[in-house]
C-alpha positions as CSV (number, residue, x, y, z in Angstrom):
1,M,3.3,-0.4,3.5
2,C,2.9,-4.1,3.2
3,G,4.4,-6.8,1.0
4,I,2.1,-8.7,-1.5
5,L,2.8,-11.6,-3.9
6,G,0.8,-13.6,-6.4
7,V,2.0,-16.6,-8.4
8,V,0.5,-18.8,-11.1
9,A,3.0,-21.6,-11.9
10,A,3.3,-25.0,-13.4
11,T,4.5,-26.5,-10.1
12,P,3.7,-26.1,-6.4
13,V,4.0,-22.5,-5.3
14,N,4.2,-22.7,-1.5
15,Q,8.0,-22.4,-1.5
16,L,8.0,-19.6,-4.1
17,L,5.5,-17.6,-1.9
18,Y,7.5,-18.2,1.2
19,D,10.8,-17.2,-0.4
20,G,9.1,-14.1,-1.9
21,L,7.8,-13.0,1.5
22,Q,11.3,-13.4,3.0
23,V,12.6,-11.0,0.3
24,L,9.7,-8.5,1.0
25,Q,10.1,-8.9,4.8
26,H,11.3,-5.2,5.1
27,R,7.8,-4.1,4.0
28,G,6.1,-5.6,7.1
29,Q,7.1,-7.5,10.2
30,D,3.8,-7.6,12.1
31,A,2.2,-10.7,10.5
32,A,2.4,-13.0,7.4
33,G,0.1,-15.2,5.5
34,I,0.0,-17.5,2.5
35,V,-3.0,-19.0,0.5
36,T,-2.7,-21.6,-2.2
37,A,-5.4,-23.3,-4.3
38,D,-5.7,-26.9,-5.3
39,G,-8.7,-27.9,-7.3
40,G,-11.8,-26.5,-5.6
41,R,-10.1,-25.8,-2.2
42,F,-8.2,-22.8,-0.7
43,H,-5.4,-23.7,1.8
44,M,-4.4,-20.8,4.1
45,H,-2.0,-20.3,7.0
46,K,-1.3,-16.9,8.7
47,G,-0.1,-15.7,12.0
48,P,1.9,-13.0,13.9
49,G,5.5,-12.2,13.5
50,L,8.3,-12.6,10.9
51,V,7.8,-15.0,8.0
52,R,10.4,-17.4,9.4
53,D,8.4,-17.6,12.7
54,V,4.9,-17.9,11.2
55,F,5.5,-20.9,8.9
56,R,6.7,-24.3,10.0
57,T,7.2,-27.5,7.9
58,R,3.8,-28.8,8.8
59,N,2.2,-25.5,7.6
60,M,4.1,-25.6,4.3
61,R,3.0,-29.2,3.6
62,N,-0.6,-28.1,3.8
63,L,-0.2,-25.3,1.4
64,V,-0.7,-27.3,-1.8
65,G,-1.5,-26.1,-5.3
66,N,0.1,-24.3,-8.3
67,W,-1.2,-20.8,-7.7
68,G,-1.6,-18.6,-4.6
69,I,-1.0,-15.2,-2.9
70,A,0.9,-14.1,0.1
71,H,1.1,-11.0,2.4
72,C,3.4,-9.6,5.1
73,R,1.6,-7.1,7.2
74,Y,2.6,-3.7,8.5
75,P,-0.1,-2.0,10.6
76,T,-0.8,1.4,9.2
77,A,-2.4,2.7,12.4
78,G,0.5,1.5,14.6
79,S,-1.9,-0.9,16.4
80,A,-1.0,-4.1,18.2
81,Y,-1.3,-7.4,16.4
82,N,-4.9,-8.4,15.8
83,A,-5.3,-12.1,14.8
84,A,-8.4,-11.3,12.8
85,E,-6.7,-8.7,10.7
86,A,-3.8,-10.8,9.4
87,Q,-4.1,-11.2,5.6
88,P,-5.1,-12.6,3.2
89,F,-8.8,-12.2,3.7
90,Y,-11.5,-14.5,2.5
91,V,-15.2,-14.2,1.5
92,N,-17.2,-17.1,0.0
93,S,-19.7,-15.1,-2.1
94,P,-20.2,-14.9,-5.0
95,F,-17.3,-17.2,-6.1
96,G,-14.9,-17.6,-3.3
97,L,-12.4,-14.8,-3.1
98,M,-9.0,-14.3,-1.3
99,L,-7.4,-10.9,-1.2
100,A,-4.1,-9.3,0.0
101,H,-3.8,-5.5,-0.1
102,N,-1.0,-2.9,0.3
103,G,-2.1,0.6,0.9
104,N,-4.9,2.5,2.8
105,L,-8.4,3.5,1.8
106,T,-9.5,7.0,2.7
107,N,-13.2,6.3,2.5
108,S,-13.4,3.0,4.2
109,E,-15.8,4.2,6.9
110,Q,-18.3,5.4,4.3
111,L,-17.9,2.1,2.4
112,K,-18.6,0.1,5.5
113,R,-21.9,2.0,6.1
114,D,-22.8,1.6,2.4
115,M,-22.1,-2.1,2.4
116,F,-24.1,-2.7,5.6
117,L,-27.1,-0.7,4.6
118,Q,-27.2,-1.2,0.8
119,D,-25.0,-4.2,-0.1
120,L,-26.1,-6.2,3.0
121,R,-22.5,-7.2,3.7
122,H,-21.0,-7.4,7.2
123,M,-17.4,-6.6,8.3
124,N,-15.7,-8.8,10.8
125,T,-12.7,-6.5,11.4
126,N,-11.6,-2.9,11.3
127,S,-9.3,-3.5,8.4
128,D,-9.8,-1.5,5.2
129,S,-8.5,-4.5,3.3
130,E,-11.6,-6.4,4.3
131,V,-13.7,-3.5,3.1
132,L,-11.9,-3.6,-0.2
133,L,-12.5,-7.3,-0.5
134,N,-16.2,-7.0,0.1
135,V,-16.5,-4.1,-2.4
136,L,-14.8,-6.3,-5.0
137,A,-17.1,-9.2,-4.1
138,H,-20.2,-7.1,-4.4
139,E,-19.1,-5.6,-7.8
140,L,-18.4,-9.1,-9.1
141,Q,-21.8,-10.3,-8.0
142,A,-23.4,-7.3,-9.7
143,A,-21.5,-7.8,-12.9
144,S,-22.0,-11.6,-13.2
145,T,-24.9,-13.4,-14.9
146,R,-26.1,-16.5,-13.1
147,Y,-22.8,-16.5,-11.2
148,Q,-20.7,-17.1,-14.3
149,V,-17.3,-15.6,-14.1
150,D,-15.1,-14.6,-17.1
151,A,-12.5,-11.9,-17.9
152,E,-15.2,-9.4,-19.0
153,T,-17.1,-9.8,-15.8
154,I,-14.0,-9.4,-13.7
155,F,-12.8,-6.3,-15.5
156,K,-16.2,-4.8,-15.2
157,A,-16.2,-5.5,-11.4
158,V,-12.8,-3.8,-11.0
159,A,-14.0,-0.8,-13.0
160,G,-17.0,-0.6,-10.6
161,M,-14.7,-0.9,-7.6
162,H,-12.5,2.0,-8.8
163,K,-15.6,4.2,-8.9
164,R,-16.4,3.5,-5.3
165,V,-13.0,3.2,-3.6
166,R,-10.7,6.1,-2.7
167,G,-7.1,6.0,-1.5
168,A,-4.1,3.9,-2.3
169,Y,-4.3,0.2,-3.1
170,A,-2.2,-2.4,-4.8
171,V,-4.0,-5.8,-4.7
172,V,-3.5,-9.5,-5.5
173,A,-6.7,-11.6,-5.3
174,M,-7.7,-15.2,-6.0
175,I,-11.0,-16.0,-7.7
176,A,-12.0,-19.6,-7.1
177,G,-12.2,-21.6,-10.3
178,Y,-10.7,-18.9,-12.4
179,G,-7.3,-17.5,-11.4
180,L,-5.2,-14.6,-10.1
181,L,-6.3,-11.0,-10.3
182,A,-4.0,-8.0,-9.6
183,F,-4.8,-4.3,-9.8
184,R,-3.5,-0.9,-8.8
185,D,-5.3,2.3,-7.8
186,P,-5.8,5.0,-10.5
187,Y,-2.9,7.1,-9.1
188,G,-0.4,4.2,-8.9
189,I,0.6,5.3,-5.4
190,R,1.7,1.9,-4.1
191,P,4.0,-0.2,-6.4
192,L,3.1,-3.4,-8.2
193,V,5.3,-5.3,-10.8
194,I,4.9,-8.3,-13.0
195,G,7.5,-11.1,-13.7
196,R,7.4,-13.9,-16.2
197,N,9.2,-17.2,-16.3
198,E,9.2,-19.5,-19.4
199,T,9.1,-23.3,-18.6
200,P,8.5,-26.4,-20.7
201,A,5.0,-26.6,-19.2
202,G,4.3,-23.0,-20.3
203,A,4.6,-19.4,-18.9
204,E,4.6,-18.7,-15.2
205,Y,3.7,-15.3,-13.7
206,L,4.6,-13.5,-10.5
207,I,3.0,-10.3,-9.2
208,A,4.9,-8.5,-6.4
209,S,5.3,-5.3,-4.5
210,E,8.9,-4.9,-5.7
211,S,11.0,-6.2,-8.5
212,V,13.5,-7.6,-6.0
213,A,11.1,-10.5,-5.5
214,I,11.0,-11.2,-9.2
215,D,14.8,-11.2,-9.5
216,T,15.5,-13.5,-6.5
217,L,12.8,-16.0,-7.5
218,G,14.3,-16.5,-10.9
219,F,11.6,-14.7,-13.0
220,S,12.3,-12.0,-15.6
221,F,11.0,-8.5,-15.1
222,L,8.1,-7.8,-17.5
223,R,6.7,-4.4,-16.4
224,D,4.9,-2.5,-13.8
225,V,1.1,-2.7,-13.4
226,E,-0.2,0.6,-14.7
227,P,-2.3,2.9,-12.5
228,G,-5.9,1.8,-12.8
229,E,-5.0,-1.4,-14.7
230,A,-6.2,-4.9,-13.9
231,V,-4.2,-8.0,-14.7
232,L,-5.8,-11.4,-14.9
233,I,-4.0,-14.7,-15.1
234,D,-6.1,-17.9,-15.2
235,T,-5.0,-21.2,-13.8
236,R,-3.7,-22.3,-17.2
237,G,-1.3,-19.3,-17.4
238,N,-3.2,-17.2,-19.9
239,F,-2.5,-13.5,-19.3
240,V,-4.8,-10.6,-20.1
241,S,-5.0,-7.1,-18.9
242,R,-7.2,-4.0,-19.2
243,Q,-7.3,-0.4,-18.1
244,C,-10.3,-0.3,-15.8
245,A,-10.2,3.3,-14.5
246,E,-11.9,6.2,-16.3
247,R,-9.2,8.7,-15.3
248,T,-5.6,8.0,-14.2
249,M,-2.6,9.9,-13.0
250,H,0.8,8.3,-12.4
251,A,1.9,9.6,-9.0
252,P,4.0,7.0,-7.1
253,C,4.7,7.5,-3.4
254,M,8.0,9.4,-3.0
255,F,8.7,7.6,0.3
256,E,9.2,4.3,-1.6
257,Y,12.3,5.8,-3.1
258,V,13.4,7.5,0.1
259,Y,13.0,4.6,2.5
260,L,10.5,1.9,2.0
261,A,11.7,-0.1,-1.0
262,R,14.9,-2.1,-1.1
263,P,17.7,-0.4,-3.1
264,D,18.0,-3.3,-5.5
265,S,14.3,-2.8,-6.6
266,L,13.1,-1.1,-9.8
267,I,9.8,0.7,-9.3
268,D,8.0,2.6,-12.1
269,G,11.1,2.6,-14.3
270,V,13.3,4.0,-11.6
271,S,16.2,2.2,-9.9
272,V,15.7,2.8,-6.1
273,Y,19.5,2.7,-5.6
274,E,20.2,5.3,-8.4
275,S,17.6,7.6,-7.0
276,R,19.2,7.5,-3.6
277,V,22.6,8.2,-5.1
278,R,21.1,11.3,-6.8
279,M,19.7,12.4,-3.5
280,G,23.2,12.4,-2.1
281,V,24.4,14.6,-5.0
282,S,21.7,17.3,-4.4
283,L,22.2,17.1,-0.7
284,A,26.0,17.7,-1.1
285,D,25.2,20.7,-3.3
286,K,23.0,22.2,-0.7
287,I,25.6,21.7,2.1
288,R,28.2,23.3,-0.1
289,H,26.1,26.4,-0.8
290,T,24.3,26.8,2.6
291,L,26.7,25.5,5.1
292,P,30.2,26.0,3.7
293,H,31.7,26.7,7.1
294,L,31.2,23.2,8.4
295,A,34.5,21.5,9.1
296,I,33.5,17.9,8.4
297,D,36.0,15.2,9.1
298,T,33.9,12.2,8.1
299,V,30.6,11.3,6.6
300,I,28.8,8.4,8.4
301,P,25.5,6.8,7.2
302,I,22.7,5.5,9.5
303,P,22.4,2.0,8.2
304,D,21.0,0.8,5.9
305,S,18.9,2.9,3.5
306,S,21.0,6.0,3.7
307,R,24.2,4.4,2.5
308,P,23.9,5.3,-1.2
309,A,23.1,9.0,-0.5
310,A,25.8,9.2,2.2
311,L,28.6,7.7,0.0
312,E,27.8,10.0,-2.9
313,L,27.6,13.0,-0.6
314,A,31.0,12.2,0.8
315,T,32.5,11.8,-2.6
316,R,31.0,15.1,-3.8
317,L,32.3,17.0,-0.7
318,G,35.7,15.3,-0.9
319,V,35.3,14.0,2.7
320,P,36.2,10.5,3.9
321,Y,33.2,8.1,4.1
322,R,33.2,5.8,7.1
323,E,31.0,3.1,8.6
324,G,30.5,4.3,12.2
325,F,27.6,2.1,13.3
326,V,27.2,-1.6,13.4
327,K,23.7,-2.9,12.9
328,N,22.2,-5.8,14.7
329,R,20.4,-7.7,11.9
330,Y,18.0,-9.3,14.4
331,I,16.3,-6.1,15.4
332,G,13.4,-4.9,13.2
333,R,13.2,-1.6,11.4
334,T,12.3,0.9,14.1
335,F,10.2,3.0,11.7
336,I,7.6,0.2,11.4
337,M,7.6,-0.9,15.0
338,P,4.2,-0.1,16.6
339,G,4.5,2.3,19.6
340,Q,6.9,5.1,20.3
341,A,8.4,3.3,23.4
342,S,9.3,0.3,21.3
343,R,11.1,2.4,18.8
344,R,13.1,4.3,21.4
345,K,14.2,1.2,23.2
346,S,15.2,-0.6,20.1
347,V,17.5,2.1,18.7
348,R,20.4,1.2,21.0
349,Q,19.7,-2.5,20.6
350,K,19.9,-2.1,16.9
351,L,22.9,0.1,16.5
352,N,26.3,0.3,18.2
353,A,28.9,3.0,17.6
354,I,32.5,2.2,16.5
355,G,34.4,4.6,18.9
356,S,37.4,5.1,16.7
357,E,35.3,6.6,13.9
358,F,33.9,9.3,16.2
359,R,36.6,10.1,18.7
360,A,37.8,13.8,18.5
361,K,36.1,14.2,15.1
362,N,33.4,16.4,13.5
363,V,31.0,13.9,11.9
364,L,28.2,14.4,9.5
365,L,25.5,11.7,10.0
366,V,23.3,11.0,7.1
367,D,19.9,9.4,7.3
368,D,17.1,8.9,4.8
369,S,14.6,10.9,6.7
370,I,13.6,12.3,10.1
371,V,10.1,11.3,11.0
372,R,9.5,11.2,14.7
373,G,13.0,12.2,15.7
374,T,13.3,9.4,18.1
375,T,16.0,7.5,16.2
376,S,17.9,10.7,15.2
377,K,18.1,12.0,18.8
378,E,19.3,8.7,20.2
379,I,21.9,8.3,17.5
380,I,23.3,11.8,17.9
381,Q,23.7,11.1,21.6
382,M,25.5,7.8,20.8
383,A,27.9,9.7,18.6
384,R,28.7,12.2,21.4
385,E,29.2,9.4,23.9
386,A,31.6,7.8,21.4
387,G,33.7,11.0,21.6
388,A,32.6,13.1,18.6
389,K,33.5,16.8,18.9
390,K,30.7,18.0,16.7
391,V,27.7,16.1,15.3
392,Y,26.0,17.4,12.2
393,F,22.9,15.7,10.7
394,A,21.7,15.6,7.2
395,S,18.3,14.2,5.9
396,A,18.1,12.9,2.4
397,S,14.5,13.9,2.3
398,P,12.6,17.1,3.3
399,P,10.9,17.6,6.7
400,V,8.0,15.3,7.3
401,R,5.3,17.7,8.4
402,H,2.0,16.1,7.4
403,A,0.1,12.9,7.9
404,N,0.4,10.1,5.4
405,V,-2.9,8.5,4.7
406,Y,-1.9,6.1,1.9
407,G,-0.4,3.3,3.9
408,I,2.6,4.6,5.9
409,D,2.7,4.7,9.7
410,M,2.8,8.4,10.3
411,P,-0.8,9.4,10.7
412,T,-0.7,12.0,13.4
413,R,0.9,15.4,13.5
414,A,1.7,15.1,17.2
415,E,4.2,12.3,16.5
416,L,6.0,14.2,13.7
417,I,8.9,16.2,15.0
418,A,8.7,18.7,12.1
419,A,4.9,19.2,12.2
420,F,5.0,22.3,14.4
421,R,8.7,23.1,14.5
422,N,11.1,25.0,12.1
423,D,14.5,23.6,11.2
424,E,16.3,25.4,14.0
425,E,13.8,24.0,16.6
426,I,14.2,20.5,15.2
427,R,18.0,20.8,15.4
428,Q,17.8,21.8,19.0
429,E,15.3,19.0,19.8
430,I,17.5,16.2,18.3
431,G,20.7,17.8,19.7
432,A,22.6,18.3,16.5
433,D,25.2,21.0,16.0
434,A,23.9,21.6,12.5
435,L,21.0,20.2,10.5
436,V,20.3,20.2,6.8
437,Y,17.3,18.8,4.9
438,Q,16.9,17.9,1.3
439,D,14.8,20.3,-0.8
440,L,11.5,18.9,-2.1
441,D,12.2,20.0,-5.7
442,A,15.7,18.4,-5.5
443,L,14.1,15.1,-4.2
444,K,11.6,15.0,-7.1
445,R,14.4,15.8,-9.6
446,A,16.4,12.8,-8.2
447,V,13.7,10.4,-9.3
448,R,12.4,12.2,-12.3
449,D,15.8,12.5,-14.0
450,I,15.9,8.7,-14.1
451,N,12.4,8.4,-15.6
452,P,11.2,11.7,-17.1
453,A,7.8,10.1,-17.8
454,L,7.1,10.5,-14.1
455,T,5.7,14.1,-13.8
456,H,3.7,13.6,-10.6
457,F,4.4,12.1,-7.2
458,D,2.6,11.6,-3.9
459,T,4.6,13.9,-1.6
460,S,1.8,14.5,0.8
461,C,3.9,13.8,4.0
462,F,6.2,16.6,2.9
463,D,3.9,19.3,1.4
464,G,0.4,18.3,2.6
465,R,-0.9,18.0,-0.9
466,Y,-3.0,14.8,-1.1
467,I,-2.9,13.5,-4.7
468,T,-6.3,11.8,-4.6
469,G,-8.0,15.1,-3.8
470,D,-10.4,13.7,-1.2
471,V,-8.5,14.1,2.1
472,S,-10.2,16.8,4.3
473,A,-9.2,18.3,7.6
474,D,-12.1,16.4,9.2
475,Y,-10.7,13.1,7.9
476,L,-7.2,13.9,9.2
477,N,-8.7,14.9,12.6
478,S,-10.7,11.6,12.8
479,I,-7.5,9.6,12.2
480,E,-5.7,11.4,15.0
481,A,-8.6,10.9,17.3
482,A,-8.8,7.2,16.5
483,R,-5.0,6.8,17.1
484,A,-5.2,8.5,20.4
485,R,-7.5,5.7,21.7
486,P,-5.7,2.8,23.3
487,A,-5.0,-0.1,21.0
488,R,-7.2,-3.1,21.7
489,Q,-5.1,-6.2,22.4
490,D,-6.5,-9.1,20.3
491,G,-4.6,-12.3,20.3
492,D,-1.6,-13.2,22.5
493,G,1.0,-12.9,19.7
494,G,1.8,-16.6,20.1
495,E,0.9,-19.8,18.4
496,A,-2.7,-19.4,19.4
497,G,-2.9,-16.3,17.2
498,Q,-2.1,-18.4,14.1
499,L,-4.7,-19.6,11.7
500,D,-4.9,-22.6,9.3
501,L,-7.9,-22.9,7.0
502,N,-8.9,-25.3,4.3
503,L,-11.8,-23.7,2.5
504,V,-14.0,-25.5,0.0
505,T,-15.0,-23.0,-2.7
506,N,-18.3,-22.8,-4.5
507,E,-16.8,-22.9,-8.0
């Protein structure tokens, strides 16, 4: 889960890209980077931390040009910051390419071997995004004649890349001397949307992970990038697209609707906010039918993503809705913090209970999900310390029992509280007096009822069914083994870890 942006405009884009990253900050807090292009030169700055900490005035002044891409990074393997793996990535052959990627490749190790032995390309990092960049570069070189680039060549290269690459990927890339390229994997697992802005100088285009970036930057929502589709916008603002995959299936990641995306986003024709409201409806129905004996005094959400579901649940049950926790806005999302110890420590720094809302009451706490159980256990203890008589817990999504291999930081079963426990064992582990989970069919229905055209979803973390069909037990075991090894500390996380580049392209 990362945030990506691409802009082709009639005026300088550095501020647009910066503001867009701020809006997409929830998708990654590990590192950020921006690349712009001016004439035959790329200008890049990237570094560790939040967007506001990475970029200073001097950096922004150097990011000149009317088109560019940006990225905020979330490490899918939970590793420490590695300066070399901050995006965007660059390769100078065949035309000069910059790339930013959201997702995770499931055959990256095989691709690395193929590129080293057959394509004669060398990887500088362990990032699958660099692998993706080099595959695209190789396919562009193979498709081009005398190093001439045009739309037909680019679409042919993307088609060749789709045949080689497996997994989830939403991508924005810059091709020196031509323009902005964006594409999505043939399953449409990770989101990617298009915005357009009409100006006296012509049309401007914005590609982003979520529609909220389009709204806040003053663009009009055009549509989603389709699974397998490639979109090409040249530096003059000419827009063309083509389906580049032989076979496609629209199967967006369900966790985008549950947790990852902002509620004010529209993804694949579905309002994230409305889907979460509907999750509250079905969760209320389940509580009413399976736990009618619960004497609930108040319903309290775990801020922020569970609020729509909690409010609708309380309304349906006829129980008062209350805000029982105050959130410190300066602590990051615990789900995307690398390391279990960091998550546990940050819970109480992030949330503080309002004692009067808990004292001598039976409270139903509602969260979007229970992944590792760390946050849930700490919050339940906080509610008891605040004076709650009984603490019930509801999850707006089903138990997370399986690894996610498509770009979400839950790759090992050992870290998932539900992997080897039933619901009663989970209840005891987190210390709740009652526990209720959303049913998977009800979760799918909450999204599908808004857009009936969505007939498939990636729900692998709930049911273990991997939509791409290429995830084996050996692959899952290799991920767990890799994660068990201590993370290598590259870079000191300070100014020295930042990188400024001005790259002359060979257009």
